[in-house]
N, CA, C and O of each residue as an XYZ file, in Angstrom:
908
protein
N       1.160     17.517    -22.152
C       1.807     16.304    -22.234
C       2.715     16.254    -21.133
O       3.560     17.103    -20.850
N       2.440     15.074    -20.474
C       3.854     15.008    -19.545
C       4.964     15.016    -19.592
O       5.284     14.587    -20.700
N       6.063     15.336    -18.848
C       7.561     15.268    -18.669
C       7.598     13.574    -18.791
O       7.270     13.060    -17.722
N       7.919     12.606    -19.839
C       7.891     11.386    -19.462
C       9.501     11.159    -18.625
O       9.687     10.288    -17.776
N      10.419     12.021    -19.032
C      11.352     11.731    -18.276
C      11.027     12.036    -16.737
O      11.059     11.083    -15.959
N      10.742     13.203    -16.297
C      10.478     13.337    -14.626
C       9.083     12.748    -14.422
O       9.220     11.943    -13.500
N       8.018     12.747    -14.757
C       6.764     12.279    -14.609
C       6.539     11.062    -15.552
O       5.822     11.018    -16.551
N       7.404      9.969    -14.945
C       7.018      8.638    -15.358
C       7.404      7.868    -13.864
O       7.849      8.314    -12.807
N       7.058      6.658    -14.259
C       7.331      5.745    -13.027
C       7.630      4.127    -13.832
O       7.167      3.547    -14.814
N       8.597      3.851    -12.854
C       9.537      2.508    -13.184
C       8.652      1.293    -12.057
O       8.635      1.497    -10.843
N       8.035      0.189    -12.620
C       7.349     -0.592    -11.644
C       8.193     -1.914    -11.497
O       8.844     -2.236    -12.491
N       8.244     -2.479    -10.716
C       8.597     -4.197    -10.398
C       8.001     -4.680     -9.491
O       7.739     -4.083     -8.447
N       7.666     -5.956     -9.781
C       6.765     -6.705     -8.905
C       7.658     -7.754     -8.016
O       8.127     -8.765     -8.539
N       7.783     -7.556     -7.150
C       9.116     -8.078     -5.775
C       8.244     -9.684     -5.361
O       8.852    -10.379     -4.548
N       7.082    -10.167     -5.815
C       6.822    -11.513     -5.288
C       6.418    -11.125     -3.665
O       6.020    -10.050     -3.218
N       6.623    -12.146     -3.109
C       6.479    -12.439     -1.754
C       8.016    -11.876     -0.909
O       9.137    -12.334     -1.131
N       7.736    -10.987     -0.106
C       9.280    -10.449      0.520
C       9.010    -10.088      1.696
O       7.882     -9.760      2.063
N      10.141    -10.113      2.495
C      10.024     -9.835      3.987
C       9.681     -8.134      4.192
O       9.863     -7.363      3.251
N       9.145     -7.633      5.585
C       8.963     -6.447      5.383
C      10.390     -5.401      5.579
O      10.412     -4.197      5.322
N      11.268     -6.035      5.979
C      13.049     -5.275      6.059
C      13.261     -5.437      4.933
O      13.066     -4.325      4.443
N      13.593     -6.222      4.018
C      13.945     -5.986      2.824
C      13.097     -5.362      1.758
O      13.613     -5.149      0.661
N      11.942     -5.075      1.961
C      11.194     -4.082      1.179
C      11.363     -2.346      1.957
O      11.311     -1.336      1.255
N      11.484     -2.317      2.884
C      11.964     -1.316      3.313
C      13.527     -0.827      3.067
O      13.857      0.315      3.387
N      14.309     -1.595      2.581
C      15.820     -1.278      2.238
C      15.536     -1.254      0.682
O      16.346     -0.665     -0.034
N      14.455     -1.849      0.135
C      14.276     -1.615     -1.776
C      13.680      0.025     -1.616
O      14.351      0.828     -2.264
N      12.870      0.441     -1.078
C      12.338      1.879     -0.743
C      13.411      2.752     -0.577
O      13.644      3.640     -1.397
N      14.250      2.518      0.676
C      15.252      3.427      0.479
C      16.054      3.600     -0.027
O      16.692      4.640      0.139
N      16.429      2.612     -0.936
C      17.190      2.710     -2.266
C      16.713      3.637     -3.220
O      17.460      4.509     -3.664
N      15.307      3.506     -3.644
C      14.788      4.278     -4.573
C      14.359      5.739     -4.174
O      14.150      6.737     -4.864
N      14.299      5.507     -2.778
C      13.899      7.070     -2.113
C      15.417      7.817     -2.575
O      15.389      8.787     -3.332
N      16.300      7.449     -2.220
C      17.925      7.815     -2.274
C      18.045      8.243     -3.696
O      18.195      9.397     -4.097
N      17.968      7.279     -4.320
C      17.844      7.493     -5.996
C      17.161      9.002     -6.515
O      17.767      9.861     -7.154
N      16.044      9.055     -6.155
C      15.133     10.165     -6.400
C      15.962     11.329     -5.741
O      16.479     12.239     -6.391
N      16.028     11.197     -4.404
C      16.689     12.251     -4.187
C      17.765     12.920     -4.467
O      17.791     14.139     -4.641
N      18.787     12.116     -4.533
C      20.184     12.510     -5.161
C      19.985     13.143     -6.598
O      20.522     14.170     -7.013
N      19.227     12.435     -7.175
C      18.820     12.741     -8.643
C      18.126     13.992     -8.916
O      17.840     14.342    -10.062
N      17.800     14.798     -7.674
C      17.087     16.032     -7.532
C      16.127     15.787     -8.578
O      15.949     16.565     -9.515
N      15.490     14.670     -8.408
C      14.103     14.411     -9.131
C      14.127     14.417    -10.435
O      13.068     14.760    -10.962
N      14.884     14.182    -11.039
C      15.324     14.182    -12.625
C      14.851     12.537    -12.983
O      14.203     12.355    -14.014
N      15.101     11.682    -12.343
C      14.736     10.709    -12.184
C      13.489      9.863    -12.332
O      12.643     10.441    -11.650
N      13.131      9.151    -12.692
C      11.454      8.632    -12.908
C      11.068      8.176    -11.403
O      11.951      7.997    -10.563
N       9.870      8.022    -11.152
C       9.501      7.579     -9.975
C       9.289      6.032     -9.789
O       9.036      5.337    -10.773
N       9.376      5.566     -8.702
C       9.034      3.716     -8.668
C       7.935      3.278     -8.098
O       7.430      3.886     -7.153
N       7.436      2.197     -8.582
C       6.172      1.673     -8.010
C       6.539     -0.038     -7.813
O       6.609     -0.897     -8.692
N       6.714     -0.155     -6.513
C       6.772     -1.796     -5.961
C       5.565     -2.301     -5.632
O       4.931     -1.664     -4.791
N       5.043     -3.363     -6.115
C       4.263     -4.277     -6.108
C       4.199     -5.492     -5.317
O       4.925     -6.187     -6.028
N       3.843     -6.282     -4.325
C       4.520     -7.363     -3.419
C       3.373     -7.772     -2.735
O       2.260     -7.258     -2.624
N       4.067     -9.212     -2.121
C       3.278     -9.347     -1.257
C       4.058     -9.692      0.154
O       5.235     -9.967     -0.084
N       3.803     -9.740      1.250
C       4.851     -9.694      2.324
C       4.360    -11.403      3.389
O       3.349    -12.003      3.753
N       5.268    -11.473      3.442
C       5.463    -12.509      4.716
C       4.713    -11.935      6.087
O       4.838    -10.763      6.442
N       3.985    -12.830      6.748
C       3.083    -12.313      7.654
C       3.822    -11.138      8.901
O       4.788    -11.419      9.612
N       3.145     -9.940      8.907
C       3.964     -8.762      9.552
C       3.100     -7.993      9.973
O       2.161     -7.669      9.246
N       3.260     -7.412     11.572
C       2.023     -6.263     11.809
C       3.217     -4.850     11.620
O       4.437     -4.909     11.769
N       2.545     -3.880     11.323
C       3.245     -2.650     11.333
C       2.677     -1.958     12.190
O       1.475     -2.145     12.377
N       3.248     -1.158     12.801
C       2.651      0.170     13.616
C       2.944      1.519     13.149
O       4.059      2.029     13.256
N       2.141      1.973     12.739
C       2.446      3.680     11.901
C       2.843      4.662     13.359
O       2.986      4.392     14.552
N       2.927      5.955     12.507
C       3.521      6.976     13.567
C       2.434      7.449     14.645
O       2.805      8.067     15.642
N       1.149      7.160     14.435
C      -0.035      7.480     15.284
C      -0.537      5.945     16.083
O      -1.541      5.850     16.788
N       0.164      5.121     15.858
C      -0.161      3.884     16.401
C      -0.098      3.875     17.933
O       0.849      4.404     18.515
N      -1.146      3.250     18.616
C      -1.051      3.121     20.042
C      -0.726      1.391     20.690
O      -1.290      0.401     20.225
N      -0.036      1.363     21.465
C       0.350     -0.298     22.379
C      -0.681     -0.881     22.456
O      -0.723     -2.091     22.230
N      -1.919     -0.079     22.838
C      -3.171     -0.484     23.167
C      -3.880     -1.240     22.468
O      -4.778     -1.962     22.900
N      -3.472     -1.115     21.145
C      -4.355     -1.565     19.904
C      -3.880     -3.218     19.405
O      -4.369     -3.860     18.475
N      -2.948     -3.578     20.201
C      -2.447     -5.022     20.187
C      -3.276     -5.662     21.053
O      -3.503     -5.247     22.189
N      -3.796     -6.763     20.527
C      -4.757     -7.361     21.390
C      -3.860     -8.715     21.825
O      -4.523     -9.596     22.371
N      -2.758     -8.917     21.685
C      -1.884     -9.871     22.215
C      -0.659     -9.219     22.544
O      -0.271     -8.197     21.979
N      -0.041     -9.819     23.474
C       1.383     -9.301     23.658
C       2.607     -9.424     22.617
O       2.951    -10.569     22.324
N       3.175     -8.525     22.133
C       3.840     -8.524     21.071
C       4.662     -9.677     21.144
O       4.752    -10.301     20.087
N       5.287    -10.122     22.121
C       6.176    -11.390     22.101
C       5.481    -12.714     21.676
O       6.063    -13.727     21.288
N       4.067    -12.532     21.821
C       3.353    -13.850     21.739
C       3.199    -13.857     20.104
O       3.462    -14.833     19.403
N       2.776    -12.729     19.678
C       2.526    -12.345     18.344
C       3.963    -12.882     17.581
O       3.819    -13.781     16.752
N       4.962    -12.505     17.762
C       6.263    -13.025     17.422
C       6.526    -14.228     17.334
O       7.185    -14.629     16.375
N       6.048    -15.139     18.370
C       6.331    -16.691     18.742
C       5.324    -17.318     17.598
O       5.511    -18.436     17.118
N       4.485    -16.656     17.311
C       3.414    -17.287     16.084
C       4.230    -16.936     14.245
O       3.843    -17.205     13.108
N       4.975    -16.512     14.574
C       5.692    -16.165     13.146
C       5.646    -15.066     12.549
O       6.310    -14.898     11.526
N       4.778    -13.999     13.112
C       4.729    -12.818     12.524
C       5.432    -11.647     13.088
O       5.359    -11.255     14.253
N       6.048    -11.189     12.226
C       7.214    -10.223     12.243
C       6.270     -8.808     13.134
O       5.046     -8.755     13.020
N       6.939     -7.900     13.863
C       6.351     -6.571     14.166
C       7.207     -5.585     14.362
O       8.093     -5.519     15.215
N       6.760     -4.414     13.112
C       7.715     -3.323     12.919
C       7.367     -2.073     13.351
O       6.277     -1.889     12.810
N       7.673     -0.936     14.107
C       7.461      0.433     14.149
C       8.066      0.815     12.944
O       9.199      0.467     12.610
N       7.042      1.790     12.050
C       7.296      2.434     10.902
C       7.408      3.922     11.313
O       7.227      4.410     12.429
N       7.812      4.644      9.935
C       7.592      5.994      9.834
C       6.323      6.381      9.073
O       6.251      7.561      8.732
N       5.287      5.550      8.747
C       4.388      6.186      7.996
C       3.312      6.345      9.059
O       3.235      5.964     10.227
N       2.403      7.127      8.156
C       1.202      7.544      9.057
C      -0.182      6.358      9.494
O      -0.451      5.326      8.879
N      -0.725      6.778     10.437
C      -1.835      5.360     10.519
C      -1.402      4.865     11.745
O      -0.478      5.333     12.411
N      -2.185      3.779     12.062
C      -2.051      2.819     13.396
C      -1.641      1.548     12.903
O      -1.050      1.565     11.823
N      -1.839      0.361     13.503
C      -1.534     -0.778     13.540
C      -2.223     -1.466     11.985
O      -3.335     -1.060     11.646
N      -1.562     -2.403     11.187
C      -2.098     -2.721     10.457
C      -1.283     -4.318     10.435
O      -0.347     -4.701     11.137
N      -2.007     -5.018      9.394
C      -1.484     -6.286      9.265
C      -1.171     -6.470      7.610
O      -1.969     -6.072      6.761
N       0.326     -7.246      7.223
C       0.447     -7.492      5.875
C       0.768     -8.977      5.916
O       1.469     -9.425      6.823
N       0.265     -9.765      4.939
C       0.356    -11.129      4.936
C       0.333    -11.594      3.438
O      -0.137    -10.737      2.690
N       0.739    -12.775      2.816
C       0.533    -13.391      1.747
C      -1.196    -13.185      1.599
O      -2.004    -13.312      2.518
N      -1.446    -12.891      0.412
C      -2.647    -12.779     -0.261
C      -3.280    -11.244     -0.528
O      -4.346    -10.978     -1.083
N      -2.448    -10.467     -0.051
C      -2.698     -9.088      0.247
C      -1.675     -8.492     -0.963
O      -0.582     -9.055     -1.016
N      -1.897     -7.515     -1.845
C      -1.261     -6.546     -2.417
C      -1.014     -5.610     -1.903
O      -1.839     -5.050     -1.182
N       0.372     -5.075     -2.139
C       0.947     -4.012     -1.187
C       1.567     -3.336     -2.355
O       2.241     -3.954     -3.179
N       1.336     -2.079     -2.416
C       2.363     -1.126     -3.193
C       2.578     -0.119     -2.433
O       1.994      0.472     -1.524
N       3.808     -0.030     -3.154
C       4.973      1.339     -2.590
C       5.349      2.185     -3.756
O       6.332      1.848     -4.416
N       4.630      3.316     -4.101
C       5.330      4.259     -4.947
C       6.062      5.169     -4.364
O       5.620      5.886     -3.466
N       7.342      5.239     -4.847
C       8.248      6.377     -4.447
C       8.221      6.958     -5.321
O       8.540      6.486     -6.413
N       7.747      8.457     -5.117
C       7.660      9.469     -6.118
C       7.928     10.782     -5.755
O       7.555     10.996     -4.601
N       8.382     11.647     -6.244
C       8.657     12.986     -5.987
C       7.184     13.835     -6.363
O       6.749     13.949     -7.509
N       6.576     14.358     -5.215
C       4.797     14.533     -5.806
C       5.280     16.090     -6.221
O       4.394     16.771     -6.738
N       6.335     16.595     -6.080
C       6.226     17.976     -7.103
C       6.213     17.811     -8.505
O       5.686     18.646     -9.241
N       6.714     16.872     -8.885
C       6.785     16.389    -10.450
C       5.309     16.154    -10.909
O       4.844     16.567    -11.971
N       4.653     15.448     -9.982
C       3.246     15.413    -10.051
C       2.114     16.312     -9.753
O       0.910     16.220     -9.996
N       2.956     17.364     -9.055
C       1.981     18.683     -8.797
C       0.739     18.362     -7.742
O      -0.380     18.853     -7.884
N       1.112     17.444     -6.642
C       0.404     16.524     -5.762
C       0.718     17.407     -4.238
O       1.827     17.858     -3.948
N      -0.283     17.505     -3.537
C      -0.096     17.761     -2.297
C      -0.317     16.373     -1.409
O      -0.940     15.523     -2.046
N      -0.021     16.065     -0.376
C      -0.186     15.144      0.706
C      -1.267     14.476      0.602
O      -1.137     13.252      0.572
N      -2.346     14.924      0.535
C      -3.757     14.745      0.759
C      -4.470     14.601     -0.633
O      -5.492     13.929     -0.772
N      -3.922     15.207     -1.542
C      -4.386     14.757     -3.316
C      -3.895     13.665     -3.330
O      -4.692     12.797     -3.683
N      -2.373     13.134     -2.967
C      -1.916     11.995     -3.223
C      -2.587     10.629     -2.926
O      -2.854      9.622     -3.581
N      -2.770     11.120     -1.412
C      -3.657      9.793     -0.550
C      -4.980      9.373     -1.704
O      -5.224      8.380     -2.390
N      -5.627     10.671     -1.493
C      -6.922     10.636     -2.652
C      -6.707      9.795     -3.821
O      -7.464      8.959     -4.315
N      -5.443     10.194     -4.208
C      -5.364      9.208     -5.894
C      -5.148      8.012     -5.354
O      -5.792      7.116     -5.899
N      -4.302      7.609     -4.262
C      -4.112      6.003     -3.923
C      -5.634      5.591     -3.872
O      -6.024      4.590     -4.473
N      -6.387      6.302     -3.221
C      -7.790      5.629     -2.820
C      -8.650      5.535     -4.375
O      -9.421      4.618     -4.658
N      -8.395      6.426     -5.068
C      -8.960      6.219     -6.675
C      -8.442      4.996     -7.311
O      -9.170      4.078     -7.690
N      -7.353      5.012     -7.399
C      -6.571      3.676     -8.091
C      -7.471      2.466     -7.536
O      -8.247      1.885     -8.294
N      -7.342      2.114     -6.210
C      -8.204      1.181     -5.868
C      -9.730      0.888     -6.080
O     -10.343     -0.094     -6.501
N     -10.111      2.148     -5.615
C     -11.671      2.192     -6.483
C     -11.866      1.643     -7.619
O     -12.589      0.668     -7.822
N     -11.135      2.333     -8.536
C     -11.182      1.881    -10.113
C     -11.015      0.309    -10.051
O     -11.845     -0.453    -10.548
N      -9.592     -0.212     -9.241
C      -9.167     -1.616     -9.512
C     -10.473     -2.601     -9.118
O     -10.749     -3.642     -9.715
N     -11.051     -2.163     -8.229
C     -12.247     -2.842     -7.626
C     -13.342     -2.747     -8.208
O     -14.233     -3.510     -7.834
N     -13.566     -1.978     -9.081
C     -14.790     -1.715     -9.943
C     -14.372     -2.717    -11.245
O     -15.327     -3.281    -11.779
N     -13.460     -2.900    -11.622
C     -12.817     -3.814    -12.707
C     -13.465     -5.150    -12.261
O     -13.803     -5.888    -13.186
N     -13.707     -5.607    -10.936
C     -13.982     -6.912    -10.624
C     -15.215     -7.152    -10.003
O     -15.511     -8.141     -9.333
N     -16.205     -5.779    -10.381
C     -17.306     -5.869     -9.637
C     -17.861     -5.540     -8.373
O     -18.951     -5.874     -7.909
N     -16.985     -4.857     -7.892
C     -16.851     -4.614     -6.237
C     -17.152     -3.052     -5.787
O     -16.187     -2.316     -5.583
N     -18.379     -2.597     -5.647
C     -18.394     -0.843     -5.528
C     -17.592     -0.607     -4.019
O     -17.783     -1.183     -2.948
N     -16.840      0.229     -4.299
C     -16.419      0.614     -2.771
C     -16.054      2.157     -2.598
O     -16.321      2.918     -3.528
N     -15.525      2.584     -1.581
C     -15.705      4.068     -1.446
C     -14.603      4.944     -0.663
O     -13.457      4.498     -0.720
N     -14.767      5.903     -0.078
C     -13.974      6.478      0.637
C     -14.759      6.740      2.189
O     -15.925      7.125      2.111
N     -14.289      6.588      3.310
C     -14.826      7.063      4.392
C     -14.198      8.384      4.839
O     -12.968      8.412      4.891
N     -14.867      9.455      5.159
C     -14.067     10.638      5.746
C     -13.255     10.456      7.055
O     -13.661      9.806      8.018
N     -12.235     11.008      6.997
C     -11.386     10.714      8.350
C     -10.707      9.540      8.642
O      -9.984      9.271      9.601
N     -11.148      8.659      7.361
C     -10.331      7.098      7.613
C      -9.883      6.829      6.493
O     -10.607      6.159      5.757
N      -8.471      7.287      5.976
C      -7.981      6.521      4.940
C      -8.065      5.071      4.505
O      -8.014      4.091      5.248
N      -8.169      5.082      3.499
C      -8.324      3.310      2.920
C      -9.531      3.530      1.880
O     -10.032      4.535      1.377
N      -9.746      2.322      1.791
C     -10.963      2.056      0.951
C     -12.161      0.823      1.568
O     -11.879     -0.248      2.105
N     -13.209      1.248      1.355
C     -14.229      0.593      2.132
C     -15.285     -0.235      0.643
O     -15.321      0.045     -0.555
N     -15.981     -1.257      1.430
C     -17.086     -1.463      0.798
C     -17.876     -2.331      1.871
O     -17.457     -2.997      2.818
N     -19.405     -2.052      1.310
C     -20.411     -2.619      2.118
C     -20.207     -2.311      3.944
O     -20.687     -3.001      4.843
N     -19.455     -1.221      4.073
C     -18.935     -0.995      5.516
C     -17.969     -1.653      6.098
O     -17.774     -1.776      7.307
N     -17.253     -2.151      5.061
C     -15.857     -3.042      5.622
C     -14.957     -2.615      4.960
O     -15.118     -2.271      3.790
N     -13.573     -2.539      5.725
C     -12.733     -2.012      5.216
C     -11.771     -3.049      4.476
O     -11.258     -3.950      5.139
N     -11.542     -2.940      3.218
C     -10.929     -4.050      2.052
C      -9.366     -3.487      1.946
O      -8.511     -4.370      2.026
N      -8.910     -2.180      1.784
C      -8.024     -1.668      1.747
C      -7.329     -0.664      2.884
O      -8.106      0.024      3.545
N      -6.360     -0.588      3.057
C      -5.589      0.319      4.115
C      -4.659      1.563      3.208
O      -4.544      1.506      1.983
N      -4.233      2.322      3.796
C      -3.151      3.223      3.400
C      -2.716      3.994      4.413
O      -3.259      4.616      5.325
N      -1.577      3.807      4.037
C      -0.382      4.808      5.006
C       0.992      4.831      4.532
O       1.754      3.895      4.286
N       1.212      6.528      4.426
C       2.199      6.768      3.587
C       2.946      7.867      4.736
O       2.558      8.556      5.679
N       4.416      7.538      3.954
C       5.406      8.742      4.824
C       5.742      9.836      3.661
O       5.534      9.534      2.485
N       6.263     11.106      4.014
C       6.512     12.054      2.712
C       7.711     12.679      3.374
O       7.594     13.159      4.501
N       8.858     12.697      2.731
C      10.147     13.207      3.022
C      10.921     14.145      1.817
O      11.130     13.798      0.654
N      11.240     15.300      2.393
C      11.619     16.265      1.352
C      10.832     16.193     -0.235
O      11.348     16.453     -1.322
N       9.484     15.770      0.037
C       8.463     15.510     -1.106
C       8.625     14.573     -1.919
O       8.226     14.738     -3.071
N       9.289     13.267     -1.514
C       9.250     12.131     -1.958
C       8.751     10.946     -0.636
O       9.121     10.802      0.529
N       7.638     10.170     -1.593
C       6.849      9.079     -0.998
C       7.613      7.841     -0.404
O       8.655      7.419     -0.906
N       7.117      7.386      0.518
C       7.337      6.307      0.751
C       6.449      5.563      1.752
O       6.046      6.138      2.763
N       6.102      4.124      1.447
C       5.182      3.163      1.731
C       3.834      3.088      1.208
O       4.022      3.078     -0.008
N       2.692      3.033      1.389
C       1.567      3.014      0.164
C      -0.030      2.391      0.949
O      -0.723      2.856      1.855
N      -0.147      1.243      0.159
C      -1.141      0.946      0.217
C      -1.496     -0.681      0.407
O      -0.597     -1.364     -0.084
N      -2.412     -1.353      0.905
C      -2.488     -2.764      1.237
C      -3.814     -3.204      0.771
O      -4.793     -3.008      1.491
N      -3.920     -3.742     -0.294
C      -5.355     -4.252     -0.689
C      -5.714     -5.822     -0.077
O      -4.945     -6.758     -0.296
N      -6.555     -5.933      0.452
C      -6.971     -7.499      0.590
C      -7.516     -8.284     -0.291
O      -8.736     -8.272     -0.455
N      -6.560     -9.229     -1.119
C      -7.140     -9.829     -2.189
C      -7.690    -11.280     -1.621
O      -8.873    -11.618     -1.615
N      -6.720    -11.964     -1.206
C      -7.143    -13.259     -0.455
C      -6.526    -13.534      0.971
O      -6.483    -14.687      1.400
N      -6.151    -12.698      1.544
C      -5.652    -12.535      2.842
C      -6.314    -13.235      3.782
O      -7.545    -13.270      3.764
N      -5.500    -13.962      4.836
C      -6.315    -14.743      5.831
C      -6.732    -13.362      6.981
O      -6.039    -12.789      7.823
N      -7.985    -13.196      6.611
C      -8.593    -12.148      7.653
C      -8.708    -12.386      8.930
O      -9.123    -11.450      9.614
N      -8.386    -13.664      9.602
C      -8.221    -14.104     10.921
C      -7.365    -13.401     11.779
O      -7.521    -13.107     12.964
N      -6.265    -13.131     10.869
C      -5.051    -12.375     11.716
C      -5.246    -11.133     11.840
O      -4.431    -10.502     12.512
N      -6.069    -10.625     11.395
C      -6.302     -9.021     11.940
C      -6.970     -9.242     13.527
O      -7.307     -8.305     14.251
N      -7.066    -10.538     13.846
C      -7.870    -10.533     15.344
C      -6.812    -10.174     16.171
O      -7.147     -9.914     17.327
N      -5.313    -10.063     15.836
C      -3.978     -9.765     16.553
C      -4.115     -8.285     16.985
O      -3.386     -7.845     17.875
N      -4.995     -7.546     16.398
C      -4.790     -6.192     16.518
C      -6.097     -5.549     16.710
O      -7.049     -6.317     16.853
N      -6.331     -4.234     16.742
C      -7.230     -3.498     16.761
C      -7.131     -2.353     15.097
O      -6.960     -1.135     15.154
N      -7.275     -3.082     13.890
C      -7.205     -2.662     12.517
C      -7.072     -1.334     12.444
O      -8.160     -0.760     12.383
N      -5.965     -0.509     12.424
C      -5.961      1.065     12.189
C      -6.708      1.544     13.132
O      -7.420      2.541     13.012
N      -6.568      0.735     14.312
C      -6.612      1.755     15.472
C      -8.721      1.904     15.621
O      -9.260      2.414     16.604
N      -9.238      1.524     14.825
C     -10.894      1.447     14.607
C     -11.312      0.315     15.379
O     -11.073     -0.837     15.016
N     -11.981      0.627     16.523
C     -12.630     -0.267     17.401
C     -13.826     -1.239     16.626
O     -13.874     -2.458     16.795
N     -14.566     -0.651     15.947
C     -15.561     -1.296     15.286
C     -15.247     -1.756     14.078
O     -16.068     -2.478     13.514
N     -14.191     -1.487     13.532
C     -13.841     -1.866     11.993
C     -14.214     -3.412     11.693
O     -14.009     -4.255     12.566
N     -14.726     -3.740     10.533
C     -14.554     -5.070      9.828
C     -13.720     -4.993      8.720
O     -13.767     -4.101      7.873
N     -12.744     -6.201      8.741
C     -11.878     -6.304      7.416
C     -12.530     -7.310      6.809
O     -13.169     -8.147      7.445
N     -12.421     -7.308      5.549
C     -13.031     -7.941      4.269
C     -11.706     -8.276      3.226
O     -10.547     -7.909      3.422
N     -12.135     -8.953      2.243
C     -10.968     -9.015      1.326
C     -12.016     -9.421     -0.327
O     -13.201     -9.756     -0.320
N     -11.141     -9.258     -1.567
C     -12.032     -9.334     -2.361
C     -12.319    -10.407     -2.628
O     -13.062    -10.267     -3.600
N     -12.214    -11.685     -2.371
C     -12.519    -13.154     -2.209
C     -13.809    -13.346     -1.608
O     -14.851    -13.749     -2.124
N     -13.526    -12.934     -0.250
C     -14.841    -13.151      0.724
C     -15.914    -11.873     -0.124
O     -17.078    -12.231     -0.304
N     -15.614    -10.784     -0.500
C     -16.783     -9.856     -0.921
C     -17.213    -10.802     -2.164
O     -18.428    -10.990     -2.215
N     -16.616    -11.296     -2.957
C     -16.927    -12.108     -4.094
C     -17.516    -13.274     -4.142
O     -18.301    -13.578     -5.040
N     -17.207    -14.001     -3.225
C     -17.362    -15.586     -2.995
C     -16.652    -16.458     -4.066
O     -17.018    -17.517     -4.576
N     -15.638    -15.784     -4.246
C     -14.837    -16.624     -5.382
C     -13.451    -16.179     -5.520
O     -13.065    -15.083     -5.115
N     -12.620    -17.144     -6.165
C     -11.090    -16.752     -6.175
C     -10.924    -15.905     -6.895
O     -11.741    -15.745     -7.802
N      -9.704    -14.963     -6.757
C      -9.575    -13.913     -7.701
C      -8.021    -14.226     -8.166
O      -7.460    -15.207     -7.678
N      -7.398    -13.466     -9.024
C      -6.132    -14.066     -9.638
C      -5.171    -12.863     -9.161
O      -5.459    -11.799     -9.707
N      -3.978    -12.798     -8.164
C      -3.559    -11.579     -7.779
C      -2.370    -11.162     -9.039
O      -1.558    -10.266     -8.808
N      -2.367    -11.721    -10.041
C      -1.946    -11.428    -11.036
C      -2.805    -10.336    -12.165
O      -2.362     -9.384    -12.807
N      -3.885    -10.784    -12.112
C      -4.906     -9.501    -12.560
C      -5.195     -8.603    -11.843
O      -5.732     -7.626    -12.365
N      -4.932     -8.605    -10.306
C      -5.416     -7.440     -9.442
C      -4.024     -6.776     -9.946
O      -4.125     -5.655    -10.445
N      -2.946     -7.264     -9.877
C      -1.746     -6.536    -10.097
C      -1.673     -5.495    -11.475
O      -1.347     -4.317    -11.616
N      -2.020     -6.272    -12.153
C      -1.953     -5.671    -13.822
C      -3.155     -4.305    -13.457
O      -2.900     -3.115    -13.644
N      -4.575     -4.893    -12.863
C      -5.408     -3.596    -13.011
C      -4.569     -2.345    -11.972
O      -4.743     -1.139    -12.149
N      -3.853     -2.799    -11.123
C      -3.254     -1.602    -10.224
C      -2.525     -0.741    -11.155
O      -2.627      0.473    -11.327
N      -1.699     -1.680    -11.774
C      -0.900     -1.051    -12.779
C      -1.465      0.392    -13.702
O      -1.207      1.593    -13.786
N      -2.358     -0.587    -14.278
C      -3.252      0.301    -15.103
C      -3.984      1.475    -14.748
O      -4.160      2.451    -15.476
N      -4.388      1.321    -13.615
C      -5.006      2.478    -12.965
C      -4.332      3.676    -12.428
O      -4.721      4.843    -12.417
N      -3.098      3.078    -11.928
C      -2.195      4.031    -11.417
C      -1.741      5.178    -12.391
O      -1.715      6.400    -12.239
N      -1.377      4.329    -13.494
C      -0.938      5.431    -14.992
C      -1.954      6.332    -15.160
O      -1.712      7.525    -15.344
N      -3.228      5.827    -15.112
C      -4.370      6.788    -15.505
C      -4.592      7.832    -14.733
O      -4.588      9.025    -15.037
N      -4.871      7.098    -13.272
C      -4.873      8.465    -12.199
C      -3.928      9.391    -12.047
O      -4.249     10.569    -11.895
N      -2.629      8.994    -12.065
C      -1.566      9.809    -11.923
C      -1.043     10.244    -13.088
O       0.074     10.762    -13.111
N      -1.781     10.087    -14.177
C      -1.546     10.641    -15.323
C       0.049     10.492    -15.661
O       0.750     11.503    -15.675
N       0.598      9.207    -15.931
C       1.820      8.884    -15.703
C       2.032      7.805    -17.137
O       1.207      7.445    -17.977
N       3.108      7.576    -17.025
C       3.579      6.729    -17.801
C       4.364      5.299    -16.991
O       5.466      5.453    -16.466
N       3.757      4.124    -16.972
C       4.053      3.155    -16.169
C       5.094      2.058    -16.982
O       4.694      1.426    -17.960
N       6.430      1.926    -16.463
C       6.972      1.342    -17.376
C       7.734      0.179    -16.186
O       7.925      0.310    -14.977
N       8.004     -0.808    -16.999
C       8.892     -2.155    -16.378
C      10.096     -2.402    -16.343
O      10.789     -2.486    -17.357
N      10.573     -2.575    -15.012
C      12.035     -2.582    -15.555
C      12.719     -3.565    -14.035
O      12.303     -3.476    -12.880
N      13.610     -4.261    -14.439
C      14.185     -5.228    -13.130
C      14.460     -4.260    -11.697
O      14.272     -4.737    -10.578
N      14.830     -3.141    -11.865
C      15.516     -2.791    -10.768
C      15.338     -1.461    -10.765
O      14.901     -0.914    -11.778
N      15.667     -0.689     -9.555
C      15.914      0.820     -9.571
C      17.392      1.095     -9.633
O      18.275      0.309     -9.290
N      17.536      2.190    -10.067
C      18.892      2.801    -10.318
C      19.462      3.046    -11.037
O      20.562      3.550    -10.810
């Protein structure tokens, strides 16, 4: 049996939020776990972002298809981040997850953690009738040779930040501003495009929470805020 005091997760749905605000929420949860020496539960934040392009530690400026100033003039924010990976786009219609957990309490290494996040998404997509899979050396989830979800994480002192982004009903044209994930031939898709019909974000979020609990073998509880 899990130690529900240490190996458990509190989740909060933040709705539509700006990227900088989400970073502050993550940092607060990170410090909460770090200062408690991992005796507190982890956190799982689910949300959508206002339009933003984020650049990971391994991102290349050549992967911007437009000048950054022009992108910003279009109302899209641009942030350099400490997560792994390259450029990606976040916007309304995309379910973003930010798990803030101490990997040591889950007995996970970084690679196993990323694989677990991918498995949550694969299981979620199966709930909606979408067959999906991993691709070697390309973190994220794919369907019909198209990328439907991205993963980019950071781990400090054994504690995770950042996470995953699943295209539910995202404006896929927005990805034309960048080379998504630094992969030149990538085609990005969404759940709605794949299915040819509308999908409830609420139902997608519920499925994510369910499979997160199962894959990570943890209890997921709802609470209004970390602290």
